[in-house]
C-alpha positions as a Markdown table, in Angstrom:
| # | Residue | x | y | z |
|---|---|---|---|---|
| 1 | Unk | -32.6 | 41.7 | -58.9 |
| 2 | Unk | -35.6 | 39.4 | -58.4 |
| 3 | Unk | -33.4 | 36.4 | -59.0 |
| 4 | Unk | -30.9 | 37.6 | -56.4 |
| 5 | Unk | -33.6 | 38.2 | -53.9 |
| 6 | Unk | -35.1 | 34.7 | -54.5 |
| 7 | Unk | -31.6 | 33.1 | -54.0 |
| 8 | Unk | -31.1 | 34.9 | -50.7 |
| 9 | Unk | -34.5 | 33.8 | -49.5 |
| 10 | Unk | -33.8 | 30.2 | -50.5 |
| 11 | Unk | -30.3 | 30.3 | -48.8 |
| 12 | Unk | -31.9 | 31.5 | -45.5 |
| 13 | Unk | -34.6 | 28.9 | -45.7 |
| 14 | Unk | -32.0 | 26.1 | -46.3 |
| 15 | Unk | -29.8 | 27.4 | -43.5 |
| 16 | Unk | -32.7 | 27.4 | -41.1 |
| 17 | Unk | -33.6 | 23.9 | -42.1 |
| 18 | Unk | -30.0 | 22.7 | -41.6 |
| 19 | Unk | -29.8 | 24.3 | -38.2 |
| 20 | Unk | -33.0 | 22.5 | -37.2 |
| 21 | Unk | -31.7 | 19.2 | -38.5 |
| 22 | Unk | -28.4 | 19.8 | -36.6 |
| 23 | Unk | -30.4 | 20.5 | -33.3 |
| 24 | Unk | -32.5 | 17.3 | -33.9 |
| 25 | Unk | -29.2 | 15.3 | -34.3 |
| 26 | Unk | -27.8 | 16.7 | -31.0 |
| 27 | Unk | -31.0 | 15.7 | -29.2 |
| 28 | Unk | -30.9 | 12.2 | -30.7 |
| 29 | Unk | -27.3 | 11.6 | -29.8 |
| 30 | Unk | -27.9 | 13.0 | -26.2 |
| 31 | Unk | -30.9 | 10.7 | -25.7 |
| 32 | Unk | -28.9 | 7.7 | -27.1 |
| 33 | Unk | -26.0 | 8.4 | -24.7 |
| 34 | Unk | -28.4 | 8.5 | -21.7 |
| 35 | Unk | -30.1 | 5.2 | -22.7 |
| 36 | Unk | -26.7 | 3.5 | -23.1 |
| 37 | Unk | -26.2 | 3.9 | -19.3 |
| 38 | Unk | -22.8 | 5.6 | -19.6 |
| 39 | Unk | -21.3 | 6.9 | -16.4 |
| 40 | Unk | -19.2 | 6.6 | -13.3 |
| 41 | Unk | -19.6 | 3.8 | -10.9 |
| 42 | Unk | -18.3 | 2.7 | -7.4 |
| 43 | Unk | -18.1 | -0.9 | -6.2 |
| 44 | Unk | -17.7 | -3.0 | -3.1 |
| 45 | Unk | -16.6 | -6.6 | -3.7 |
| 46 | Unk | -15.8 | -9.8 | -1.8 |
| 47 | Unk | -13.6 | -12.7 | -2.9 |
| 48 | Unk | -13.8 | -16.4 | -2.1 |
| 49 | Unk | -10.9 | -18.1 | -3.8 |
| 50 | Unk | -8.4 | -20.9 | -3.8 |
| 51 | Unk | -4.7 | -20.0 | -4.4 |
| 52 | Unk | -1.5 | -21.8 | -5.3 |
| 53 | Unk | 2.2 | -21.5 | -5.8 |
| 54 | Unk | 3.0 | -23.3 | -9.1 |
| 55 | Unk | 6.6 | -24.7 | -9.4 |
| 56 | Unk | 7.5 | -27.7 | -11.5 |
| 57 | Unk | 10.2 | -28.9 | -9.0 |
| 58 | Unk | 7.7 | -29.0 | -6.2 |
| 59 | Unk | 5.0 | -30.6 | -8.3 |
| 60 | Unk | 7.3 | -33.5 | -9.4 |
| 61 | Unk | 9.0 | -34.0 | -6.0 |
| 62 | Unk | 7.1 | -37.2 | -5.0 |
| 63 | Unk | 6.4 | -38.1 | -1.3 |
| 64 | Unk | 8.7 | -35.4 | 0.2 |
| 65 | Unk | 6.1 | -32.7 | -0.7 |
| 66 | Unk | 2.6 | -32.6 | -2.0 |
| 67 | Unk | 0.1 | -29.9 | -2.6 |
| 68 | Unk | -2.9 | -29.2 | -0.3 |
| 69 | Unk | -5.8 | -27.1 | -1.4 |
| 70 | Unk | -7.3 | -24.4 | 0.8 |
| 71 | Unk | -9.9 | -21.6 | 0.6 |
| 72 | Unk | -9.0 | -18.0 | 1.4 |
| 73 | Unk | -11.0 | -14.7 | 1.5 |
| 74 | Unk | -10.5 | -11.2 | 0.3 |
| 75 | Unk | -12.3 | -8.0 | -0.6 |
| 76 | Unk | -11.9 | -4.4 | -1.9 |
| 77 | Unk | -13.3 | -1.4 | -3.7 |
| 78 | Unk | -13.1 | 0.0 | -7.2 |
| 79 | Unk | -14.1 | 3.0 | -9.3 |
| 80 | Unk | -15.0 | 2.6 | -13.0 |
| 81 | Unk | -16.5 | 4.3 | -16.0 |
| 82 | Unk | -18.7 | 2.9 | -18.7 |
| 83 | Unk | -18.1 | 4.4 | -22.2 |
| 84 | Unk | -20.8 | 2.6 | -24.1 |
| 85 | Unk | -23.2 | -0.4 | -24.0 |
| 86 | Unk | -20.2 | -2.7 | -24.3 |
| 87 | Unk | -17.0 | -1.1 | -23.0 |
| 88 | Unk | -15.7 | 0.4 | -19.8 |
| 89 | Unk | -12.6 | 0.6 | -17.5 |
| 90 | Unk | -11.9 | 0.4 | -13.8 |
| 91 | Unk | -9.2 | 0.9 | -11.1 |
| 92 | Unk | -9.4 | -1.1 | -7.9 |
| 93 | Unk | -7.7 | -2.0 | -4.7 |
| 94 | Unk | -8.1 | -5.5 | -3.3 |
| 95 | Unk | -7.0 | -7.1 | 0.0 |
| 96 | Unk | -6.2 | -10.8 | -0.5 |
| 97 | Unk | -5.1 | -13.7 | 1.6 |
| 98 | Unk | -3.4 | -16.4 | -0.5 |
| 99 | Unk | -0.6 | -18.9 | -0.7 |
| 100 | Unk | -0.2 | -22.6 | -0.7 |
| 101 | Unk | -0.6 | -25.6 | 1.6 |
| 102 | Unk | 1.6 | -28.7 | 1.6 |
| 103 | Unk | 1.9 | -32.1 | 3.1 |
| 104 | Unk | 4.9 | -34.4 | 3.0 |
| 105 | Unk | 7.4 | -36.6 | 4.9 |
| 106 | Unk | 10.7 | -35.2 | 6.3 |
| 107 | Unk | 12.2 | -38.6 | 6.0 |
| 108 | Unk | 12.0 | -38.3 | 2.2 |
| 109 | Unk | 13.6 | -34.9 | 1.9 |
| 110 | Unk | 16.7 | -34.9 | -0.4 |
| 111 | Unk | 19.9 | -33.2 | 0.7 |
| 112 | Unk | 21.9 | -33.2 | -2.5 |
| 113 | Unk | 22.4 | -29.4 | -2.5 |
| 114 | Unk | 22.9 | -26.6 | 0.0 |
| 115 | Unk | 20.5 | -24.4 | -1.9 |
| 116 | Unk | 16.7 | -24.9 | -1.9 |
| 117 | Unk | 15.7 | -27.0 | -5.0 |
| 118 | Unk | 12.4 | -28.2 | -3.6 |
| 119 | Unk | 10.3 | -26.4 | -1.0 |
| 120 | Unk | 10.5 | -29.3 | 1.5 |
| 121 | Unk | 14.2 | -28.4 | 2.0 |
| 122 | Unk | 13.1 | -25.0 | 3.2 |
| 123 | Unk | 10.5 | -26.5 | 5.5 |
| 124 | Unk | 13.1 | -28.8 | 7.1 |
| 125 | Unk | 15.5 | -25.8 | 7.8 |
| 126 | Unk | 12.7 | -23.8 | 9.3 |
| 127 | Unk | 11.6 | -26.7 | 11.5 |
| 128 | Unk | 15.1 | -27.1 | 12.9 |
| 129 | Unk | 15.5 | -23.3 | 13.4 |
| 130 | Unk | 12.2 | -23.1 | 15.3 |
| 131 | Unk | 12.5 | -26.3 | 17.4 |
| 132 | Unk | 9.7 | -27.9 | 15.5 |
| 133 | Unk | 9.9 | -31.7 | 14.9 |
| 134 | Unk | 11.7 | -32.3 | 11.7 |
| 135 | Unk | 11.1 | -36.0 | 11.4 |
| 136 | Unk | 8.1 | -38.0 | 10.1 |
| 137 | Unk | 5.1 | -36.5 | 8.3 |
| 138 | Unk | 4.4 | -32.8 | 8.3 |
| 139 | Unk | 1.9 | -30.2 | 7.1 |
| 140 | Unk | 3.1 | -26.7 | 6.1 |
| 141 | Unk | 1.4 | -23.5 | 4.8 |
| 142 | Unk | 2.9 | -20.4 | 3.1 |
| 143 | Unk | 0.5 | -17.5 | 3.5 |
| 144 | Unk | 0.7 | -14.2 | 1.8 |
| 145 | Unk | -1.2 | -11.0 | 2.6 |
| 146 | Unk | -1.3 | -9.1 | -0.6 |
| 147 | Unk | -2.6 | -5.7 | -1.7 |
| 148 | Unk | -3.6 | -5.8 | -5.4 |
| 149 | Unk | -4.2 | -2.9 | -7.7 |
| 150 | Unk | -6.0 | -4.1 | -10.9 |
| 151 | Unk | -6.3 | -1.8 | -13.9 |
| 152 | Unk | -9.0 | -3.5 | -16.0 |
| 153 | Unk | -10.9 | -3.1 | -19.3 |
| 154 | Unk | -14.5 | -4.1 | -18.9 |
| 155 | Unk | -16.7 | -5.6 | -21.6 |
| 156 | Unk | -20.4 | -6.4 | -21.4 |
| 157 | Unk | -23.5 | -7.4 | -23.3 |
| 158 | Unk | -26.3 | -4.8 | -23.7 |
| 159 | Unk | -26.1 | -3.0 | -20.4 |
| 160 | Unk | -29.6 | -1.4 | -20.9 |
| 161 | Unk | -31.1 | -4.8 | -20.1 |
| 162 | Unk | -32.0 | -6.1 | -16.7 |
| 163 | Unk | -29.3 | -8.7 | -16.8 |
| 164 | Unk | -26.3 | -9.1 | -19.1 |
| 165 | Unk | -23.0 | -10.8 | -19.7 |
| 166 | Unk | -20.0 | -9.0 | -18.2 |
| 167 | Unk | -16.3 | -9.6 | -18.0 |
| 168 | Unk | -12.9 | -7.9 | -17.5 |
| 169 | Unk | -9.3 | -8.4 | -18.5 |
| 170 | Unk | -6.1 | -6.5 | -17.7 |
| 171 | Unk | -2.9 | -6.2 | -15.6 |
| 172 | Unk | -2.6 | -5.8 | -11.8 |
| 173 | Unk | 0.1 | -4.7 | -9.5 |
| 174 | Unk | 0.5 | -7.2 | -6.6 |
| 175 | Unk | 2.2 | -5.9 | -3.5 |
| 176 | Unk | 3.2 | -8.3 | -0.7 |
| 177 | Unk | 2.4 | -6.8 | 2.7 |
| 178 | Unk | 3.2 | -9.9 | 4.8 |
| 179 | Unk | 4.3 | -13.5 | 4.4 |
| 180 | Unk | 4.5 | -16.3 | 7.0 |
| 181 | Unk | 4.9 | -20.0 | 7.1 |
| 182 | Unk | 3.5 | -22.5 | 9.6 |
| 183 | Unk | 4.8 | -26.1 | 10.0 |
| 184 | Unk | 2.7 | -28.5 | 11.9 |
| 185 | Unk | 0.5 | -25.6 | 13.1 |
| 186 | Unk | 3.4 | -23.5 | 14.5 |
| 187 | Unk | 4.7 | -20.3 | 12.9 |
| 188 | Unk | 8.3 | -20.6 | 11.6 |
| 189 | Unk | 10.7 | -17.8 | 11.1 |
| 190 | Unk | 14.5 | -17.4 | 10.6 |
| 191 | Unk | 14.9 | -16.1 | 14.1 |
| 192 | Unk | 18.1 | -14.2 | 15.0 |
| 193 | Unk | 19.7 | -15.4 | 11.7 |
| 194 | Unk | 20.1 | -12.1 | 9.9 |
| 195 | Unk | 17.2 | -12.5 | 7.4 |
| 196 | Unk | 13.5 | -12.0 | 7.4 |
| 197 | Unk | 11.3 | -14.6 | 5.8 |
| 198 | Unk | 9.8 | -11.9 | 3.5 |
| 199 | Unk | 13.3 | -11.4 | 2.0 |
| 200 | Unk | 13.1 | -14.7 | 0.0 |
| 201 | Unk | 10.0 | -13.5 | -1.9 |
| 202 | Unk | 9.6 | -10.4 | -4.1 |
| 203 | Unk | 7.8 | -7.4 | -2.7 |
| 204 | Unk | 6.0 | -6.6 | -5.9 |
| 205 | Unk | 4.9 | -8.6 | -8.9 |
| 206 | Unk | 2.7 | -8.0 | -12.0 |
| 207 | Unk | -0.3 | -10.3 | -12.6 |
| 208 | Unk | -2.6 | -11.0 | -15.5 |
| 209 | Unk | -6.3 | -10.9 | -14.6 |
| 210 | Unk | -9.4 | -12.4 | -16.3 |
| 211 | Unk | -13.0 | -12.4 | -15.1 |
| 212 | Unk | -16.3 | -13.7 | -16.7 |
| 213 | Unk | -19.8 | -13.6 | -15.3 |
| 214 | Unk | -23.1 | -11.8 | -15.2 |
| 215 | Unk | -24.5 | -8.5 | -14.0 |
| 216 | Unk | -28.0 | -7.8 | -12.7 |
| 217 | Unk | -29.5 | -4.3 | -12.8 |
| 218 | Unk | -31.4 | -4.1 | -9.4 |
| 219 | Unk | -32.4 | -0.4 | -10.1 |
| 220 | Unk | -31.2 | 2.3 | -12.5 |
| 221 | Unk | -28.4 | 3.0 | -10.1 |
| 222 | Unk | -27.6 | -0.3 | -8.3 |
| 223 | Unk | -26.0 | -3.3 | -9.9 |
| 224 | Unk | -25.1 | -6.8 | -8.6 |
| 225 | Unk | -22.4 | -8.8 | -10.3 |
| 226 | Unk | -21.0 | -12.3 | -10.0 |
| 227 | Unk | -17.8 | -13.3 | -11.7 |
| 228 | Unk | -15.3 | -16.2 | -11.9 |
| 229 | Unk | -12.0 | -14.4 | -11.4 |
| 230 | Unk | -8.5 | -15.7 | -12.2 |
| 231 | Unk | -5.2 | -14.0 | -11.8 |
| 232 | Unk | -1.6 | -15.3 | -12.2 |
| 233 | Unk | 1.8 | -13.7 | -11.8 |
| 234 | Unk | 3.6 | -12.9 | -15.0 |
| 235 | Unk | 6.9 | -14.0 | -13.5 |
| 236 | Unk | 8.7 | -15.5 | -10.5 |
| 237 | Unk | 7.4 | -14.4 | -7.0 |
| 238 | Unk | 10.5 | -15.9 | -5.3 |
| 239 | Unk | 13.6 | -13.7 | -4.9 |
| 240 | Unk | 16.2 | -15.8 | -6.6 |
| 241 | Unk | 19.0 | -13.4 | -5.5 |
| 242 | Unk | 18.3 | -14.0 | -1.8 |
| 243 | Unk | 21.1 | -15.4 | 0.3 |
| 244 | Unk | 20.9 | -18.1 | 2.9 |
| 245 | Unk | 20.4 | -16.9 | 6.6 |
| 246 | Unk | 24.2 | -16.7 | 7.1 |
| 247 | Unk | 24.9 | -15.1 | 3.8 |
| 248 | Unk | 27.3 | -17.8 | 2.6 |
| 249 | Unk | 25.4 | -19.0 | -0.6 |
| 250 | Unk | 22.2 | -18.3 | -2.6 |
| 251 | Unk | 19.1 | -19.4 | -0.8 |
| 252 | Unk | 17.6 | -21.0 | -4.0 |
| 253 | Unk | 19.3 | -23.4 | -6.3 |
| 254 | Unk | 19.7 | -22.2 | -9.9 |
| 255 | Unk | 17.7 | -25.2 | -11.1 |
| 256 | Unk | 14.7 | -24.5 | -9.0 |
| 257 | Unk | 12.8 | -22.7 | -11.7 |
| 258 | Unk | 10.0 | -20.1 | -11.7 |
| 259 | Unk | 7.5 | -20.1 | -8.9 |
| 260 | Unk | 4.2 | -18.6 | -10.1 |
| 261 | Unk | 1.4 | -17.3 | -7.8 |
| 262 | Unk | -2.2 | -17.8 | -8.9 |
| 263 | Unk | -5.7 | -17.4 | -7.5 |
| 264 | Unk | -9.1 | -18.5 | -8.8 |
| 265 | Unk | -12.5 | -18.1 | -7.4 |
| 266 | Unk | -15.8 | -16.1 | -7.1 |
| 267 | Unk | -16.1 | -12.4 | -6.7 |
| 268 | Unk | -19.4 | -10.7 | -5.8 |
| 269 | Unk | -19.8 | -7.0 | -6.4 |
| 270 | Unk | -22.4 | -4.4 | -5.5 |
| 271 | Unk | -22.1 | -1.2 | -7.5 |
| 272 | Unk | -23.6 | 2.2 | -7.5 |
| 273 | Unk | -23.8 | 3.9 | -10.9 |
| 274 | Unk | -24.1 | 7.6 | -11.5 |
| 275 | Unk | -26.4 | 7.4 | -14.6 |
| 276 | Unk | -27.2 | 10.4 | -16.7 |
| 277 | Unk | -30.9 | 10.2 | -17.0 |
| 278 | Unk | -32.9 | 11.7 | -19.8 |
| 279 | Unk | -35.4 | 14.5 | -18.7 |
| 280 | Unk | -38.9 | 13.2 | -18.0 |
| 281 | Unk | -40.6 | 15.9 | -20.1 |
| 282 | Unk | -39.5 | 15.2 | -23.7 |
| 283 | Unk | -42.3 | 17.3 | -25.3 |
| 284 | Unk | -39.9 | 20.1 | -26.5 |
| 285 | Unk | -37.6 | 17.6 | -28.1 |
| 286 | Unk | -40.5 | 15.8 | -29.8 |
| 287 | Unk | -41.9 | 19.1 | -31.2 |
| 288 | Unk | -38.5 | 20.1 | -32.7 |
| 289 | Unk | -38.1 | 16.7 | -34.4 |
| 290 | Unk | -41.6 | 16.8 | -35.7 |
| 291 | Unk | -41.3 | 20.3 | -37.1 |
| 292 | Unk | -38.0 | 19.4 | -38.8 |
| 293 | Unk | -39.6 | 16.3 | -40.4 |
| 294 | Unk | -42.5 | 18.4 | -41.7 |
| 295 | Unk | -40.3 | 21.0 | -43.3 |
């Protein structure tokens, strides 16, 4: 009987000790999660970028068309969540102006096919259709207004520090809201010819996105980030099934090749983070841990 009683008392004591250890473990994990700065965040961001349309036919065309660099702007918002000191995810919406500038000489434009093989052929047709001089040297710009929806995985250094490395990678849906072309400073459209200029480009494409930079913790809730951001379409942004304005033949020649859209530049973000802060008075937690250690 005495042995049984002693065993029961020992079991109760052991159970009590395990319960205290379990409670101490929960407190430790909770405190660790708070210090890791996990939580939801909302961001405003601005973009300064260069953009381009990359096509091997245009790049190797010689004097009839050459690339001209330009700077465009954009901006947007995002919502994200940080899971740990090193990983998070975000969903955003960006407004972006992008495209490509060109210079060339109409006298050098080749006419060996009815379909567009090189972009200068398109510029010549647009110039004629809009009563723009189609002889001599020219400048042209293709400008897209895009709405982008990036879905990104974020990775960082130790986000409990005042400043830390940060980056992101992932896909983005790129929707074309508007496209226009100017030749020698004048807007050019296929007026009254049964086709909109937007029809020769795809309405939606999928991009790959990469960003690298640094984040500064201004306060426990406000963060300032600067990143170099690069995105590039995973496929062709031209609609190779488009017909010419009169519907007689394909607009693009089969040998034209893929035309990729890409942007690269700086993105500045200001973020508000909903941080789960640990309670200021930790005396109760400390006492529980100390009592557990003593026993």
